[in-house]
SEZA-460381 format. One record per residue (C-alpha): x, y, z; residue in one letter. Coordinates in steps of 0.2 Angstrom, whole numbers, padded with zeros to 4 digits, always signed. Layout:
XYZa ...
//
This chain:
-0108-0041+0086x -0102-0052+0100x -0091-0068+0101x -0088-0081+0115x -0075-0094+0115x -0075-0111+0124x -0060-0123+0127x -0063-0142+0125x -0052-0158+0126x -0054-0169+0111x -0047-0186+0107x -0039-0191+0089x -0051-0203+0079x -0067-0199+0089x -0081-0190+0081x -0089-0176+0090x -0105-0166+0087x -0106-0148+0093x -0123-0139+0095x -0128-0120+0099x -0146-0117+0104x -0156-0102+0112x -0159-0104+0130x -0177-0110+0134x -0188-0096+0140x -0177-0082+0136x -0186-0065+0136x -0179-0061+0120x -0180-0073+0105x -0161-0075+0099x -0160-0073+0080x -0151-0089+0077x -0149-0085+0057x -0136-0072+0063x -0126-0085+0073x -0112-0096+0069x -0100-0109+0077x -0082-0111+0072x -0070-0125+0079x -0051-0123+0079x -0035-0129+0086x -0027-0113+0090x -0042-0100+0092x -0038-0093+0075x -0037-0105+0060x -0054-0113+0056x -0056-0132+0055x -0075-0134+0054x -0089-0121+0054x -0109-0120+0053x -0121-0106+0053x -0138-0105+0060x -0154-0105+0051x -0171-0096+0054x -0176-0110+0066x -0161-0117+0073x -0144-0113+0079x -0128-0119+0071x -0122-0136+0074x -0107-0146+0067x -0098-0163+0067x -0080-0165+0068x -0067-0180+0070x -0049-0173+0076x -0034-0182+0070x -0023-0176+0084x -0028-0176+0103x -0027-0160+0112x -0036-0144+0116x -0048-0136+0104x -0058-0121+0104x -0076-0117+0100x -0081-0100+0095x -0099-0094+0096x -0101-0077+0085x -0117-0067+0083x -0116-0054+0069x -0130-0041+0067x -0127-0033+0050x -0140-0018+0054x -0138+0000+0053x -0141+0002+0072x -0133-0009+0085x -0143-0023+0093x -0141-0018+0112x -0152-0033+0118x -0144-0047+0129x -0147-0066+0124x -0143-0081+0133x -0139-0098+0124x -0133-0116+0127x -0118-0124+0118x -0115-0143+0119x -0101-0155+0114x -0105-0174+0113x -0097-0190+0107x -0106-0196+0091x -0112-0213+0090x -0109-0223+0074x -0122-0220+0061x -0127-0228+0044x -0118-0214+0034x -0101-0209+0041x -0093-0191+0036x -0078-0200+0026x -0075-0209+0010x -0080-0225+0017x -0098-0220+0016x -0111-0233+0008x -0121-0218+0002x -0123-0216-0016x -0131-0201-0025x -0133-0202-0045x -0133-0187-0055x -0150-0180-0058x -0157-0191-0045x -0161-0189-0026x -0159-0200-0010x -0167-0199+0007x -0158-0201+0024x -0159-0195+0041x -0149-0184+0053x -0148-0194+0068x -0143-0180+0079x -0141-0161+0078x -0125-0158+0068x -0124-0174+0059x -0115-0174+0043x -0118-0187+0030x -0107-0190+0014x -0114-0198-0003x -0103-0204-0016x -0107-0198-0034x -0100-0198-0051x -0096-0182-0061x -0090-0178-0078x -0078-0164-0082x -0087-0150-0090x -0104-0154-0083x -0112-0143-0069x -0121-0150-0053x -0131-0142-0040x -0137-0150-0024x -0152-0145-0014x -0159-0154+0002x -0176-0153+0010x -0178-0147+0023x -0164-0136+0020x -0146-0141+0025x -0135-0129+0035x -0119-0135+0026x -0115-0143+0009x -0097-0146+0002x -0089-0158-0011x -0074-0168-0007x -0062-0178-0019x -0059-0196-0019x -0045-0193-0007x -0056-0185+0005x -0049-0168+0003x -0061-0152+0001x -0064-0148-0017x -0079-0136-0017x -0088-0126-0003x -0103-0126-0016x -0106-0107-0017x -0111-0111-0035x -0115-0126-0044x -0100-0139-0044x -0089-0138-0060x -0077-0153-0059x -0061-0151-0069x -0058-0170-0070x -0070-0185-0072x -0071-0196-0057x -0079-0200-0041x -0083-0186-0028x -0092-0185-0012x -0105-0173-0007x -0106-0169+0012x -0123-0163+0019x -0125-0157+0037x -0140-0152+0047x -0144-0143+0063x -0161-0151+0066x -0162-0170+0069x -0174-0179+0057x -0177-0185+0039x -0171-0176+0023x -0170-0178+0004x -0154-0174-0005x -0156-0171-0024x -0143-0168-0038x -0148-0157-0052x -0138-0156-0069x -0137-0137-0073x -0136-0130-0090x -0121-0119-0092x -0112-0113-0108x -0095-0110-0101x -0087-0116-0085x -0079-0105-0071x -0063-0116-0073x -0053-0124-0086x -0065-0139-0089x -0076-0130-0103x -0069-0113-0106x -0073-0102-0122x -0059-0100-0134x -0058-0081-0138x -0045-0075-0152x -0039-0058-0155x -0051-0049-0167x -0064-0061-0163x -0080-0062-0152x -0091-0075-0142x -0108-0075-0135x -0113-0081-0118x -0124-0080-0104x -0125-0081-0086x -0136-0096-0083x -0140-0094-0064x -0136-0084-0049x -0117-0085-0046x -0113-0091-0063x -0096-0086-0070x -0090-0090-0087x -0072-0092-0091x -0063-0088-0108x -0045-0090-0114x -0036-0078-0124x -0019-0080-0132x -0008-0064-0131x +0010-0059-0135x +0020-0049-0123x +0021-0031-0126x +0005-0031-0136x -0010-0020-0131x -0027-0027-0132x -0045-0020-0130x -0058-0032-0122x -0077-0025-0124x -0091-0034-0114x -0108-0029-0120x -0123-0035-0110x -0142-0035-0110x -0148-0016-0104x -0161-0026-0093x -0147-0032-0083x -0144-0014-0076x -0126-0015-0080x -0122-0027-0066x -0110-0038-0075x -0091-0037-0075x -0076-0047-0080x -0059-0050-0073x -0042-0053-0082x -0029-0065-0076x -0012-0070-0084x -0005-0087-0087x +0000-0089-0069x -0017-0085-0064x -0011-0068-0057x -0023-0054-0058x -0020-0042-0071x -0036-0030-0071x -0054-0030-0070x -0068-0020-0078x -0077-0007-0067x -0096-0004-0073x -0103+0013-0070x -0119+0022-0075x -0110+0031-0089x -0103+0015-0097x -0121+0009-0100x -0122-0009-0104x -0104-0009-0112x -0087-0010-0103x -0070-0008-0111x -0054-0013-0104x -0038-0010-0113x -0022-0019-0106x -0004-0022-0112x +0002-0040-0110x +0017-0042-0099x +0021-0060-0105x +0016-0071-0119x +0004-0085-0115x -0015-0089-0112x -0024-0075-0102x -0041-0079-0094x -0056-0067-0094x -0069-0073-0082x -0087-0065-0084x -0098-0064-0069x -0111-0053-0058x -0104-0037-0050x -0112-0042-0034x -0113-0058-0026x -0130-0066-0027x -0136-0053-0040x -0148-0060-0053x -0141-0056-0070x -0143-0065-0086x -0159-0058-0093x -0151-0060-0111x -0135-0064-0119x -0119-0055-0118x -0105-0052-0131x -0087-0053-0127x -0075-0045-0140x -0056-0045-0141x -0048-0033-0152x -0032-0036-0163x -0017-0029-0155x -0018-0010-0154x -0005+0004-0159x +0000+0017-0147x -0007+0034-0151x +0006+0045-0141x +0024+0042-0135x +0027+0036-0117x +0042+0046-0113x +0050+0064-0116x +0060+0057-0131x +0045+0051-0141x +0032+0065-0134x +0019+0072-0145x +0021+0092-0148x +0006+0101-0140x +0002+0118-0148x -0006+0131-0138x -0025+0132-0140x -0026+0117-0150x -0033+0100-0142x -0025+0084-0143x -0034+0068-0141x -0029+0051-0134x -0034+0035-0126x -0026+0027-0111x -0023+0008-0117x -0019+0001-0100x -0016+0005-0081x +0003+0006-0086x +0001+0016-0102x +0008+0035-0101x +0004+0047-0115x +0017+0061-0115x +0016+0079-0123x +0029+0092-0125x +0024+0110-0122x +0036+0125-0123x +0033+0138-0109x +0039+0155-0104x +0044+0159-0086x +0032+0169-0076x +0018+0168-0089x +0002+0158-0084x -0005+0144-0093x -0022+0135-0092x -0020+0115-0094x -0037+0108-0097x -0040+0089-0097x -0056+0079-0098x -0064+0063-0105x -0081+0060-0114x -0080+0041-0110x -0072+0029-0098x -0072+0024-0080x -0075+0036-0066x -0059+0032-0058x -0045+0045-0054x -0034+0049-0068x -0018+0059-0067x -0009+0073-0077x +0009+0076-0071x +0020+0090-0077x +0038+0089-0077x +0052+0100-0084x +0066+0096-0096x +0076+0088-0082x +0062+0076-0076x +0058+0086-0060x +0039+0087-0055x +0032+0104-0057x +0014+0100-0055x +0001+0086-0054x -0017+0086-0057x -0029+0072-0052x -0046+0071-0063x -0061+0062-0065x -0066+0054-0082x -0085+0057-0087x -0096+0065-0099x -0087+0080-0106x -0080+0085-0088x -0064+0096-0090x -0053+0099-0076x -0042+0115-0077x -0024+0118-0069x -0016+0134-0070x +0002+0133-0071x +0016+0146-0070x +0033+0140-0074x +0048+0146-0065x +0060+0145-0080x +0059+0146-0099x +0060+0129-0108x +0051+0113-0113x +0039+0105-0101x +0031+0087-0102x +0013+0083-0099x +0011+0065-0094x -0007+0058-0094x -0011+0041-0086x -0025+0033-0077x -0039+0020-0079x -0038+0007-0094x -0049+0013-0108x -0050+0031-0103x -0051+0043-0118x -0046+0061-0115x -0045+0078-0123x -0030+0089-0118x -0028+0107-0121x -0016+0121-0116x -0019+0140-0117x -0010+0157-0112x -0019+0165-0098x -0020+0184-0095x -0011+0190-0079x -0007+0207-0071x +0007+0201-0060x +0020+0186-0063x +0022+0173-0050x +0040+0175-0049x +0054+0188-0044x +0051+0196-0061x +0034+0203-0055x +0030+0221-0058x +0019+0221-0042x +0026+0231-0027x +0021+0234-0009x +0029+0246+0004x +0028+0245+0023x +0012+0255+0029x +0006+0256+0011x -0006+0245+0000x -0007+0238-0017x -0021+0232-0029x -0022+0218-0041x -0033+0204-0049x -0034+0186-0048x -0040+0182-0065x -0043+0163-0064x -0043+0149-0052x -0025+0145-0047x -0018+0162-0051x -0005+0168-0040x +0001+0186-0039x +0019+0191-0032x +0021+0208-0025x +0039+0214-0020x +0041+0220-0002x +0057+0226+0006x +0058+0220+0024x +0070+0224+0038x +0076+0210+0050x +0067+0208+0067x +0051+0218+0062x +0034+0210+0061x +0025+0213+0045x +0006+0211+0046x -0002+0208+0029x -0021+0210+0026x -0030+0205+0011x -0047+0213+0006x -0058+0213-0008x -0057+0228-0020x -0072+0241-0020x -0085+0232-0030x -0078+0214-0030x -0083+0200-0017x -0069+0189-0016x -0076+0180+0000x -0091+0174-0009x -0091+0157+0000x -0087+0147-0016x -0068+0144-0014x -0053+0148-0004x -0039+0161-0006x -0021+0159+0000x -0009+0172+0007x +0009+0168+0008x +0027+0176+0011x +0040+0169-0001x +0058+0172-0005x +0065+0175-0023x +0066+0157-0027x +0048+0154-0021x +0052+0145-0004x +0037+0147+0007x +0041+0157+0023x +0024+0160+0029x +0007+0153+0024x -0012+0155+0026x -0020+0143+0014x -0037+0141+0020x -0045+0159+0018x -0064+0160+0015x -0069+0175+0026x -0061+0192+0028x -0057+0188+0047x -0046+0174+0041x -0037+0185+0027x -0022+0190+0038x -0004+0184+0039x +0011+0189+0050x +0029+0187+0047x +0046+0192+0055x +0061+0193+0043x +0077+0184+0049x +0087+0195+0037x +0084+0212+0028x +0080+0211+0010x +0067+0209-0003x +0053+0197+0000x +0037+0193-0009x +0019+0193-0004x +0009+0179-0014x -0009+0181-0016x -0017+0165-0023x -0034+0160-0030x -0042+0144-0026x -0055+0134-0035x -0069+0146-0041x -0061+0161-0033x -0058+0176-0044x -0059+0196-0043x -0049+0211-0038x -0041+0213-0021x -0031+0226-0010x -0016+0220+0000x -0011+0231+0015x +0005+0229+0025x +0009+0236+0043x +0023+0234+0054x +0027+0232+0072x +0042+0227+0083x +0033+0218+0097x +0038+0199+0097x +0021+0195+0104x +0013+0200+0089x +0021+0185+0080x +0008+0175+0089x -0004+0169+0076x -0016+0158+0089x -0020+0161+0106x -0011+0151+0121x -0027+0150+0131x -0043+0140+0129x -0052+0157+0130x -0045+0164+0114x -0043+0147+0105x -0047+0147+0087x -0059+0135+0080x -0053+0119+0072x -0066+0110+0061x -0065+0091+0058x -0059+0087+0040x -0048+0103+0039x -0031+0108+0042x -0023+0124+0050x -0006+0130+0047x +0002+0140+0061x +0019+0145+0069x +0027+0144+0086x +0034+0161+0085x +0043+0164+0101x +0050+0153+0115x +0036+0145+0126x +0023+0149+0112x +0008+0138+0114x -0006+0137+0101x -0023+0131+0106x -0038+0127+0096x -0056+0122+0100x -0064+0107+0092x -0081+0100+0094x -0082+0081+0097x -0096+0068+0097x -0098+0055+0110x -0094+0038+0104x -0085+0043+0088x -0065+0043+0086x -0055+0057+0079x -0036+0059+0074x -0025+0075+0075x -0009+0075+0065x +0005+0088+0068x +0018+0090+0055x +0032+0102+0052x +0030+0114+0036x +0042+0111+0022x +0049+0128+0023x +0052+0138+0039x +0046+0123+0048x +0048+0117+0066x +0067+0116+0073x +0071+0097+0070x +0083+0098+0085x +0069+0099+0097x +0053+0089+0101x +0036+0095+0099x +0019+0089+0106x +0001+0089+0101x -0011+0087+0116x -0029+0085+0118x -0039+0092+0134x -0056+0091+0139x -0067+0107+0144x -0060+0106+0161x -0042+0106+0156x -0038+0088+0159x -0024+0081+0147x -0033+0065+0138x -0019+0061+0125x -0003+0068+0118x +0010+0063+0105x +0024+0070+0095x +0015+0068+0078x -0002+0060+0078x -0015+0056+0092x -0031+0047+0091x -0046+0048+0104x -0063+0041+0106x -0074+0054+0113x -0083+0050+0129x -0095+0064+0129x -0102+0078+0117x -0094+0095+0119x -0079+0106+0115x -0061+0099+0118x -0045+0109+0115x -0030+0104+0105x -0013+0112+0110x +0003+0112+0099x +0019+0117+0109x +0038+0114+0110x +0045+0103+0124x +0058+0116+0128x +0059+0134+0130x +0074+0136+0119x +0076+0152+0110x +0076+0144+0092x +0062+0130+0097x +0051+0139+0084x +0044+0136+0066x +0029+0132+0056x +0018+0118+0057x +0002+0110+0049x -0012+0103+0060x -0025+0092+0053x -0040+0084+0060x -0051+0070+0053x -0063+0057+0059x -0056+0040+0064x -0063+0024+0058x -0059+0005+0061x -0043+0001+0052x -0045-0005+0034x -0032-0013+0024x -0029-0007+0006x -0030-0020-0007x -0014-0027-0014x -0009-0022-0031x -0015-0036-0043x +0001-0036-0052x +0012-0038-0036x +0028-0047-0040x +0032-0063-0030x +0040-0059-0013x +0059-0060-0011x +0066-0073+0001x +0072-0060+0013x +0058-0046+0010x +0047-0040+0024x +0028-0043+0022x +0020-0027+0020x +0002-0021+0021x -0005-0003+0018x -0020+0004+0028x -0031+0019+0024x -0025+0027+0041x -0012+0026+0053x -0012+0009+0064x -0003+0000+0077x -0002-0018+0082x -0013-0021+0097x -0011-0038+0099x +0004-0047+0090x -0002-0065+0095x -0016-0062+0083x -0004-0061+0068x +0001-0077+0061x +0011-0083+0046x +0010-0101+0039x +0018-0110+0025x +0008-0121+0013x +0009-0135+0025x +0002-0125+0039x +0018-0124+0049x +0020-0107+0058x +0033-0095+0053x +0039-0084+0068x +0038-0065+0065x +0049-0051+0073x +0038-0043+0086x +0050-0029+0089x +0047-0022+0072x +0030-0014+0069x +0029-0003+0086x +0026+0014+0079x +0009+0019+0072x +0010+0021+0053x -0001+0019+0037x +0012+0005+0032x +0014-0011+0043x +0030-0021+0040x +0032-0038+0046x +0049-0047+0046x +0050-0066+0047x +0063-0071+0058x +0070-0084+0046x +0071-0083+0027x +0057-0089+0017x +0058-0104+0005x +0058-0101-0014x +0043-0104-0024x +0032-0107-0009x +0015-0100-0004x +0013-0092+0012x -0003-0086+0021x -0004-0072+0033x -0019-0072+0045x -0023-0056+0056x -0036-0057+0069x -0048-0042+0071x -0041-0038+0088x -0023-0038+0082x -0023-0021+0073x -0030-0005+0080x -0031+0013+0075x -0023+0027+0086x -0040+0028+0096x -0038+0009+0100x -0053+0004+0089x -0049-0014+0081x -0053-0020+0064x -0070-0026+0060x -0065-0042+0051x -0051-0053+0051x -0037-0050+0037x -0032-0065+0026x -0018-0063+0013x -0008-0076+0003x +0007-0073-0007x +0020-0083-0016x +0039-0081-0015x +0050-0080-0030x +0054-0097-0037x +0071-0106-0040x +0077-0110-0058x +0086-0125-0063x +0101-0116-0071x +0107-0098-0070x +0102-0085-0083x +0107-0067-0087x +0095-0061-0074x +0095-0061-0054x +0092-0080-0051x +0088-0091-0036x +0096-0107-0037x +0095-0123-0025x +0110-0130-0016x +0110-0148-0011x +0128-0150-0004x +0129-0166-0013x +0142-0163-0025x +0134-0153-0039x +0141-0139-0049x +0130-0123-0049x +0132-0110-0062x +0125-0093-0058x +0128-0084-0075x +0126-0065-0076x +0116-0054-0064x +0116-0055-0045x +0112-0074-0041x +0109-0083-0024x +0109-0100-0020x +0098-0106-0005x +0104-0120+0007x +0092-0128+0020x +0098-0126+0039x +0108-0114+0047x +0125-0106+0041x +0134-0115+0056x +0130-0132+0048x +0141-0129+0032x +0159-0125+0028x +0161-0111+0015x +0177-0107+0006x +0182-0096-0009x +0196-0102-0020x +0201-0100-0039x +0186-0088-0043x +0173-0100-0036x +0165-0105-0020x +0164-0123-0011x +0150-0126+0000x +0149-0142+0010x +0141-0149+0026x +0153-0146+0041x +0150-0165+0047x +0158-0171+0031x +0143-0180+0025x +0136-0177+0006x +0148-0169-0006x +0155-0152-0010x +0144-0141-0021x +0155-0130-0033x +0148-0113-0036x +0153-0100-0050x +0144-0084-0054x +0134-0085-0038x +0136-0069-0028x +0125-0073-0013x +0122-0088-0001x +0106-0089+0009x +0104-0101+0024x +0089-0102+0037x +0097-0090+0049x +0108-0078+0039x +0114-0072+0021x +0132-0073+0016x +0140-0061+0002x +0152-0070-0009x +0155-0056-0021x +0170-0048-0012x +0177-0041-0028x +0159-0035-0032x +0145-0024-0024x +0146-0034-0008x +0165-0032-0005x +0165-0014-0010x +0152-0010+0002x +0160-0019+0016x +0178-0010+0012x +0169+0007+0011x +0161+0005+0028x +0178+0000+0036x +0186+0015+0026x +0174+0027+0031x +0170+0023+0050x +0186+0013+0054x +0174-0001+0060x +0167-0018+0054x +0150-0013+0047x +0134-0017+0056x +0125-0031+0047x +0108-0021+0045x +0117-0005+0039x +0128-0015+0027x +0112-0024+0020x +0105-0007+0017x +0119+0000+0006x +0122-0018-0003x +0103-0016-0008x +0106+0002-0015x +0122-0003-0024x +0113-0018-0031x +0100-0006-0038x +0114+0005-0047x +0120+0017-0033x +0138+0019-0037x +0152+0017-0025x +0156+0036-0027x +0138+0041-0022x +0138+0029-0008x +0154+0037-0001x +0146+0054-0002x +0132+0048+0009x +0145+0041+0021x +0154+0058+0021x +0139+0067+0025x +0134+0056+0040x +0135+0062+0058x +0147+0047+0062x +0159+0052+0048x +0160+0069+0056x +0163+0062+0073x +0177+0051+0067x +0186+0063+0056x +0180+0080+0062x +0171+0094+0056x +0176+0108+0044x +0192+0098+0038x +0204+0105+0027x +0210+0095+0012x +0227+0093+0021x +0218+0086+0036x +0206+0075+0026x +0220+0066+0017x +0229+0063+0033x +0214+0056+0042x +0211+0044+0027x +0228+0038+0029x +0226+0035+0048x +0209+0028+0048x +0209+0017+0032x +0227+0012+0029x +0232+0014+0048x +0248+0023+0045x +0255+0040+0041x +0255+0046+0023x +0270+0044+0013x +0276+0060+0004x +0271+0054-0013x +0255+0048-0010x +0250+0064+0001x +0255+0075-0014x +0245+0064-0027x +0229+0066-0017x +0231+0084-0012x +0233+0087-0031x +0218+0078-0034x +0207+0088-0022x +0215+0105-0028x +0209+0101-0046x +0192+0098-0040x +0190+0080-0038x +0177+0076-0025x +0181+0070-0007x +0169+0057-0010x +0179+0050-0025x +0195+0051-0015x +0187+0041-0001x +0181+0028-0013x +0198+0026-0020x +0206+0024-0004x +0194+0010+0000x +0197+0000-0016x +0216+0003-0015x +0226-0013-0016x +0233-0009+0001x +0216-0009+0009x +0210-0024+0000x +0224-0034+0005x +0221-0029+0024x +0203-0035+0024x +0204-0051+0013x +0208-0063+0028x +0192-0055+0035x +0180-0057+0021x +0190-0069+0009x +0177-0083+0012x +0161-0071+0012x +0153-0062+0025x +0136-0061+0033x +0124-0046+0031x +0105-0043+0035x +0096-0041+0018x +0087-0024+0017x +0068-0024+0012x +0057-0008+0014x 
//
């Protein structure tokens, strides 16, 4: 693909034609059907466009309303498997169009009757003619031109675009419209209007009315046809939708579900195993009229061989509880059946397990969608203890071997694709050694032990007494008559402590040469060698342990290219920087023209020392350093061959050591993850977030533009998205308006991956902000302030009133339990606010709840750090406390911070702690009575965080700060 841009000066009210054509006598014939022409005023937002045909290049007509500089973009797209490396030459022209008989506006004399035709002429290349026609709501109109036109659109009586005519026109209202037809070849043409038969419209003009428990038949009457149905639902009720099509349509139909606000709820996903029937189960989040739209799976697909049937069930009943409190008891060796009624449905089962024993949990589905489903295991305290992702399909079971650390009740939570049915079964597995400290397996230095991995996922622990400073070399081998390394799966070899914390790990063993592990005990004591079985890996084994006291024996990987271990793409390696100055090198083979990513992460246990910096670097075969990073690097290979990846510490400090994981993978062009169909409206102070499949960074911030519904640009904070991440956060520099639709446009060149490759296509996202309410409710409301003398009642919840303009334009005062807001210049009136906790202006947010969360957070900052809070930090803690974090919990975080230790000192005695609180919070020496009171609290077990919170909320501290925050204070709202 290639694009060229040209700048042109245009005058308002003058009509221009732009045309693109191959250069005469060009050696290669330019495929004009792969070319396009776009016109914009900023190089980004399209004002007009045209595409080429088989016989001529694109051309367009445009009349600007504003004089100034415009940009014409010529684009060549070659959607072929192999790139087109030929060079083409072309001509582009711009000219003032002379008035013709049929202008491109609502004043045209041209008329087209439904079902009729009209002939006219394109006077010049790029000419566009408008024709008035009358359309009736619920009817469908198709338009054809001969010779074929390059553009055809429908406009309303006001001249605004109504339909781009990707399918027949379906008017929602009866009235006059205009069809615009454009051509890239001058000459005569005939335009025809055809009435198209259609049973249901794609909009609200002639929908089908489906009732719970009922069904309707329909048919896709033409390519691109979409049929819409309405269904009245009740909030909290679950419904099943069943679409049955003609088998001759090869299961290429689908349907989409939207709620009463037209927000996407879910859609069906046809797959081979669903035959010609698709099932979607959903739980209505609100009461109202939901819309179901039936169409083809792929654009342009010819479907509609026969009729289809769409059914809606009556409200369904839940088969299993959705929480531990309502969990269904699961009996060993007895299968339980269930159905996931919606993507938000969870079925929870309770299973009693004994510590150290191994259980096989099997789950599978006979019918459903081939999406990824989830089985999550938690203990009685709600802590995750295991997770299994599985595919639904024809009698396909996934097994998960699970060994609990403690005896008790565990909960198996099943969730996944809507309509997925499943079978769940748990069984006790035979096991020679338990995977906990109660194991009977034992090892001794210089000796060996035998055992058996009875099933996939089995882990055997063998106790080993170690001496501090010695290096223990653990070797895993197949027992006589057993082939553990048969190539069908992997093994793992670990050293763990009595609690199961991983101290050394080798998790990708597939050959005997890889089945080794070394570990240096920091302290003498009992450790455990953990032998683990991966998928399809079972059999008997022998574990051998030897020792040495050579520190260099701790080196698991060579520090030179000559001895570098092989690193394959799509794999990961776990290693250890075992001594000061250790460098681990790996050899990797790269292909020219392809991009790759290498990620360095510290291990969760015995990981890299967080007080130092570490580097992952890439070198070519000659030792030239190509790229380096502290965590992830990307590189586009310039030549085929072997390259070298090195992991090292940036210092030779004695304790700059630890374990790490190094992963390698191909690197593709950035691709944004589709947003959730159930995403809530954006908050007025929220950042705009996009998730990508891999790590990305902003390559050109000028290519990112946010606009409101009127097309006005909203400035974004360019300093925010600097680091590479899979999560791109864009912060508007001013607060967003309530109930407003915004559009985010990102040019392909704006976002790049770690190797510098940018997006293939532009990214376009629209979202709506949370709307304002007319009166306060029990929830968290947004209200509109007018500064015209109105009374605004917020009610319960955390409510915000929005005022236009900057905060400096207003006078704010709190008195007698309410707030007064008026314009600083004295115009207008004074708004009286009660039950309103926050104010929002264009440039800042003000907290009025000095007796609530806002004031408590401010006072705690002042108490803990003896300073006024920074606005961003204050916003972070207000956000957390708004969500339920208590003042005492927040105080605990403050006490654990580095700033608190610097202010108060480390390892404080209770006496010093209380004295420091008096000095820093109340700014005086402690009085005898107060000192004795707080010392007594600490001595009977009251947490220091609670004492700090009590000092913060004391009447003395509140009185000291009321003159600072009495009329509210500003903070920066936090948004993740």
